[in-house]
C-alpha positions as CSV (number, residue, x, y, z in Angstrom):
1,M,-24.7,10.4,-4.2
2,R,-24.5,9.5,-7.8
3,P,-23.0,6.1,-8.8
4,I,-19.2,6.0,-9.5
5,R,-18.7,6.3,-13.3
6,V,-16.2,3.6,-14.4
7,L,-14.3,2.9,-17.6
8,V,-13.2,-0.7,-18.1
9,V,-10.2,-1.3,-20.3
10,D,-9.2,-4.9,-21.2
11,D,-8.3,-6.5,-24.6
12,S,-10.2,-9.7,-23.9
13,L,-13.8,-9.2,-24.9
14,M,-15.0,-12.1,-22.7
15,F,-13.1,-10.9,-19.6
16,R,-14.1,-7.3,-20.3
17,N,-17.7,-8.3,-20.4
18,L,-17.3,-10.2,-17.0
19,L,-15.8,-7.1,-15.5
20,V,-18.6,-4.9,-16.8
21,Q,-21.4,-7.2,-15.6
22,G,-19.7,-7.7,-12.2
23,L,-19.2,-3.9,-11.6
24,D,-22.6,-3.0,-13.0
25,A,-24.3,-5.3,-10.5
26,D,-23.2,-2.9,-7.7
27,P,-25.8,-0.1,-7.4
28,N,-23.1,2.4,-6.5
29,I,-21.1,1.8,-9.7
30,D,-22.1,2.6,-13.2
31,V,-19.8,1.3,-16.1
32,V,-20.2,4.2,-18.6
33,A,-17.8,2.8,-21.2
34,Q,-15.4,0.0,-22.1
35,A,-12.3,-0.1,-24.3
36,Q,-10.0,-2.8,-25.7
37,D,-6.8,-0.7,-25.9
38,A,-5.2,2.6,-24.9
39,Y,-6.4,4.5,-27.9
40,E,-10.1,3.6,-27.4
41,A,-9.6,4.3,-23.7
42,R,-8.2,7.8,-24.4
43,D,-11.3,8.6,-26.6
44,A,-13.6,7.2,-23.9
45,I,-12.0,9.3,-21.2
46,L,-12.6,12.5,-23.1
47,K,-16.1,11.5,-24.1
48,Y,-17.5,10.0,-20.8
49,R,-15.3,11.7,-18.1
50,P,-15.2,8.6,-15.8
51,D,-14.4,8.8,-12.1
52,V,-12.3,5.6,-12.1
53,M,-10.7,3.5,-14.8
54,T,-9.8,-0.2,-14.5
55,L,-6.9,-1.0,-16.7
56,D,-5.2,-4.2,-17.8
57,V,-1.4,-4.2,-17.5
58,E,-1.0,-6.0,-20.8
59,L,-2.7,-4.3,-23.8
60,P,-2.1,-4.4,-27.6
61,R,-0.5,-1.5,-29.4
62,M,0.4,0.3,-26.2
63,S,0.9,-1.3,-22.7
64,G,-1.3,-0.2,-19.8
65,I,1.8,1.1,-18.1
66,E,2.9,3.2,-21.1
67,F,-0.6,4.5,-21.4
68,L,-0.6,5.5,-17.7
69,R,2.7,7.4,-18.1
70,K,1.2,9.4,-20.9
71,L,-2.2,9.9,-19.3
72,M,-1.4,10.9,-15.7
73,P,0.5,14.1,-16.3
74,Q,-2.2,15.5,-18.5
75,Y,-5.3,13.9,-17.1
76,P,-4.9,12.6,-13.5
77,L,-7.5,9.9,-13.0
78,P,-7.8,7.2,-10.3
79,V,-6.8,3.9,-11.9
80,V,-7.2,0.3,-10.6
81,M,-4.8,-2.1,-12.4
82,I,-5.8,-5.6,-13.2
83,S,-2.6,-7.7,-13.3
84,A,-1.5,-11.3,-13.5
85,L,1.2,-12.2,-11.0
86,N,3.8,-9.9,-12.5
87,D,6.1,-7.3,-11.0
88,K,5.1,-4.9,-13.8
89,V,2.2,-3.9,-11.6
90,F,4.7,-1.9,-9.5
91,D,5.7,0.1,-12.5
92,A,2.0,0.9,-12.9
93,L,1.8,2.0,-9.3
94,E,4.9,4.1,-9.7
95,A,3.3,5.7,-12.8
96,G,0.3,6.8,-10.8
97,A,-2.2,3.9,-10.4
98,V,-4.0,3.9,-7.1
99,D,-4.2,0.2,-6.5
100,F,-4.4,-3.2,-8.2
101,V,-6.2,-6.6,-8.1
102,N,-4.7,-9.9,-9.1
103,K,-6.3,-11.1,-12.3
104,P,-8.2,-14.3,-11.5
105,T,-7.4,-17.6,-13.3
106,N,-9.3,-20.9,-13.2
107,L,-11.8,-19.7,-10.6
108,S,-15.1,-21.2,-10.0
109,R,-18.2,-19.2,-10.8
110,E,-18.7,-18.4,-7.1
111,Q,-15.0,-17.3,-6.6
112,L,-15.2,-15.2,-9.8
113,N,-18.4,-13.5,-8.5
114,D,-16.6,-12.8,-5.2
115,F,-13.7,-11.3,-7.0
116,L,-15.9,-9.0,-9.1
117,T,-18.5,-8.0,-6.5
118,Q,-16.3,-7.7,-3.5
119,E,-12.6,-7.3,-4.3
120,L,-12.7,-5.3,-7.5
121,A,-15.8,-3.3,-6.6
122,A,-14.3,-2.4,-3.2
123,K,-11.0,-1.2,-4.9
124,V,-13.0,0.9,-7.4
125,K,-14.9,2.6,-4.5
126,I,-11.7,3.3,-2.7
127,A,-10.1,4.6,-5.8
128,S,-13.0,7.0,-6.4
129,T,-12.0,8.8,-3.1
130,A,-8.3,8.8,-3.8
131,K,-6.1,11.9,-4.6
132,V,-3.9,11.4,-7.6
133,G,-0.8,13.3,-8.7
134,R,-0.2,14.8,-5.2
135,L,2.9,13.1,-3.9
136,K,5.1,14.3,-6.8
137,R,4.5,17.9,-5.8
138,V,6.1,17.6,-2.4
139,D,9.7,18.9,-2.1
140,A,11.7,15.8,-1.2
141,D,15.1,17.5,-1.1
142,S,14.5,19.6,2.0
143,V,13.9,16.7,4.4
144,M,17.0,14.5,4.3
145,S,17.8,12.2,7.3
146,P,20.2,13.5,9.9
147,T,23.2,11.5,10.9
148,S,22.6,9.8,14.2
149,V,23.7,7.1,16.6
150,V,20.9,4.7,17.2
151,G,20.5,2.8,20.5
152,K,20.3,-0.9,20.7
153,D,17.0,-2.8,21.0
154,R,15.2,-0.1,18.8
155,I,12.8,-1.2,16.1
156,V,10.7,0.6,13.5
157,A,7.2,-0.7,12.5
158,I,5.4,0.6,9.5
159,G,1.8,0.0,8.2
160,A,0.1,1.0,5.0
161,S,-2.6,0.2,2.5
162,T,-3.9,2.0,-0.6
163,G,-1.1,4.1,-2.0
164,G,1.3,2.5,0.4
165,T,3.7,0.9,-2.1
166,E,5.0,4.3,-3.2
167,A,4.7,5.8,0.3
168,I,6.8,3.0,1.8
169,F,9.4,3.5,-1.0
170,E,9.5,7.3,-0.2
171,V,10.4,6.4,3.4
172,V,12.6,3.3,3.0
173,K,14.8,4.8,0.2
174,R,16.0,7.4,2.8
175,F,17.0,4.7,5.4
176,R,20.7,4.0,5.6
177,R,22.3,0.8,6.9
178,D,22.5,2.3,10.4
179,I,18.7,2.1,10.7
180,P,17.4,-0.5,13.3
181,G,15.4,-3.4,12.1
182,V,12.3,-2.4,10.3
183,V,9.0,-4.5,10.0
184,I,6.3,-3.6,7.5
185,V,2.8,-4.6,6.7
186,Q,1.5,-3.5,3.3
187,H,-1.9,-4.8,2.3
188,M,-1.1,-7.0,-0.7
189,P,-2.0,-10.4,-2.1
190,P,0.4,-13.4,-1.8
191,G,3.1,-13.6,-4.4
192,F,3.2,-9.8,-4.9
193,T,4.7,-9.2,-1.5
194,K,7.9,-11.1,-2.4
195,M,8.1,-9.2,-5.7
196,Y,7.6,-5.9,-3.9
197,A,10.3,-6.8,-1.3
198,D,12.8,-7.7,-4.1
199,R,12.0,-4.5,-5.9
200,L,12.7,-2.4,-2.8
201,N,15.9,-4.4,-2.2
202,N,17.2,-3.4,-5.6
203,Q,16.2,0.2,-5.2
204,C,17.3,1.0,-1.6
205,E,20.5,1.0,0.5
206,V,19.0,-1.2,3.2
207,A,18.4,-4.9,2.6
208,V,14.7,-5.8,2.0
209,K,13.1,-9.3,2.0
210,E,9.7,-10.9,2.4
211,A,9.6,-12.2,6.0
212,Q,9.6,-15.8,7.1
213,T,9.0,-17.2,10.6
214,G,12.3,-17.1,12.5
215,D,13.8,-14.2,10.6
216,R,15.8,-12.0,13.0
217,V,15.1,-8.3,13.0
218,L,18.5,-6.9,12.2
219,P,19.9,-3.3,11.7
220,G,19.9,-2.2,8.1
221,Q,17.2,-4.8,7.1
222,V,13.5,-4.4,6.3
223,L,11.1,-7.3,6.6
224,I,7.8,-7.2,4.6
225,A,4.9,-9.3,5.9
226,P,4.0,-12.0,3.4
227,G,0.6,-11.8,1.7
228,D,-2.1,-13.9,3.3
229,M,-0.2,-14.4,6.6
230,Q,-0.2,-12.5,9.8
231,M,3.2,-11.2,11.0
232,R,4.0,-10.6,14.6
233,L,7.1,-9.5,16.5
234,V,8.5,-12.0,19.1
235,K,11.6,-12.1,21.2
236,V,13.7,-15.3,21.3
237,G,16.9,-15.4,23.3
238,G,16.8,-11.7,23.8
239,M,16.7,-11.0,20.1
240,Y,13.8,-9.7,18.0
241,Q,12.3,-12.1,15.5
242,V,9.2,-12.3,13.4
243,E,6.6,-15.0,13.4
244,C,4.4,-15.4,10.2
245,R,1.5,-17.7,11.0
246,G,-2.2,-17.8,10.4
247,N,-4.4,-16.5,7.7
248,E,-7.3,-15.2,9.8
249,R,-8.4,-11.7,8.7
250,V,-8.2,-8.9,11.2
251,N,-10.1,-5.6,10.2
252,G,-10.7,-7.4,6.9
253,H,-7.0,-7.8,6.2
254,C,-4.3,-10.5,6.2
255,P,-1.7,-9.4,6.8
256,S,-3.1,-6.8,9.2
257,V,-1.3,-3.7,10.5
258,E,-3.2,-4.1,13.7
259,V,-1.7,-7.5,14.4
260,L,1.9,-6.3,13.8
261,F,1.5,-3.0,15.8
262,N,-0.1,-4.8,18.8
263,S,2.8,-7.3,18.9
264,V,5.4,-4.5,18.7
265,A,3.6,-2.7,21.6
266,K,3.8,-5.8,23.7
267,I,7.4,-6.9,22.8
268,A,9.3,-3.7,22.1
269,G,7.3,-1.0,24.0
270,K,9.2,2.2,24.4
271,N,12.0,1.0,22.2
272,A,9.8,1.2,19.1
273,V,8.8,3.9,16.6
274,G,5.5,3.3,14.8
275,V,4.6,4.8,11.4
276,I,1.1,4.7,9.8
277,L,0.9,5.6,6.1
278,T,-1.8,6.2,3.5
279,G,-4.7,3.7,3.3
280,M,-8.5,3.3,3.4
281,G,-10.2,2.3,6.7
282,G,-8.8,2.1,10.2
283,D,-6.5,-1.0,10.2
284,G,-3.5,-0.3,12.6
285,A,-5.0,2.7,14.3
286,K,-5.7,1.0,17.6
287,G,-2.5,-0.9,17.4
288,L,-0.6,2.4,17.0
289,L,-2.4,3.7,20.0
290,A,-1.3,0.6,21.9
291,M,2.3,1.3,20.9
292,R,2.0,4.9,22.0
293,N,0.5,3.8,25.4
294,A,3.4,1.4,25.8
295,G,5.9,4.3,25.4
296,A,6.6,4.1,21.7
297,Q,6.9,7.2,19.6
298,T,4.4,7.4,16.7
299,I,4.2,9.2,13.3
300,G,1.3,9.5,10.9
301,Q,1.4,10.6,7.2
302,D,-0.4,13.9,6.6
303,E,-3.5,14.4,4.5
304,A,-1.8,16.4,1.8
305,T,0.5,13.5,0.8
306,C,-1.8,10.6,1.3
307,V,-3.5,8.9,-1.6
308,V,-6.3,8.0,0.8
309,Y,-6.3,9.8,4.2
310,G,-8.1,7.0,6.0
311,M,-5.8,4.9,8.3
312,P,-3.6,7.9,9.4
313,K,-6.8,10.0,10.0
314,V,-8.4,7.4,12.2
315,A,-5.1,7.0,14.1
316,F,-4.8,10.7,14.5
317,D,-8.4,11.2,15.7
318,I,-8.0,8.6,18.5
319,G,-4.8,10.1,19.7
320,A,-2.4,7.5,18.4
321,V,-0.3,9.9,16.3
322,Q,2.2,12.1,18.0
323,Y,3.7,13.6,14.9
324,Q,1.9,14.2,11.6
325,M,3.9,15.1,8.5
326,P,4.5,14.7,4.8
327,V,5.7,11.3,3.7
328,T,9.0,12.7,2.5
329,A,9.8,14.0,6.0
330,I,9.0,10.8,7.8
331,A,12.4,9.1,7.5
332,G,14.2,12.1,8.9
333,K,11.8,12.2,11.8
334,V,12.3,8.5,12.5
335,Y,16.1,9.1,12.7
336,S,15.5,12.1,15.0
337,L,13.3,10.0,17.4
338,L,15.7,7.1,17.4
339,S,18.6,9.2,18.3
340,K,17.0,10.6,21.5
């Protein structure tokens, strides 16, 4: 296979050179061009036809987000955003970016090298396999949630990775206040998980917050696992709670979907519904199988609406998924399963 052709866009010459050197060090990546703003980037895209673009959120003359909004409808291209700790990155993901990395500051040479050769290079490789511009083509109006009466002690657990911020929104925005407690793991760095939870809280009918140890899992509320902590379901005094402790990586991730799903299988068993959404790799697949074996009902996002059909495919292939469907149909199916 030929190397992945990458365009690097950043207004800082020094940081741009670091990105180019770091990515070019990977034999599977070839940086074919670099640009300091959206206008140079546009010309480079037409000239070099890159497979993936890395894009700074903050650019002179035209922001990275505005550039994305103009670019994606005409020239869908996998994009990895490079962002400081700022909720604007979620606007970029909404505009069509595949994923993002947290822009490093005050790192040692060794830490910077790890960021370039491991984190950023890995995201570029994942982005090269991603489908862009697919979700918007799904008819969302034909799959509204039915009215239902939900039994007590029910719980919904959701896991996602690449492409998951928008997929989770597609599901959660259809939940009403009668939904049982929802627990979610989305692979994301610390700091960004709180901003993402706050963003969902402002956009959805249900209450959404970044989870803390001791938070009760309540109807009409969604708990998002904090970045760099493992979240587990526990039961205290007959009530579901979450425990957010430890930063060990499982399947390469912290938080890990596997950790959450295994705890839900153990604590909630047949009272749970598990949902696995778009993402690279297999995190959560075995945990979803454990949930199904414990009597839970399970749903996987279909290939057509996944940005990366990795996690749901692995789960489906090992028999963990009972129902596979478009992301816009998942909320309705959750309600249907809960009402049985």
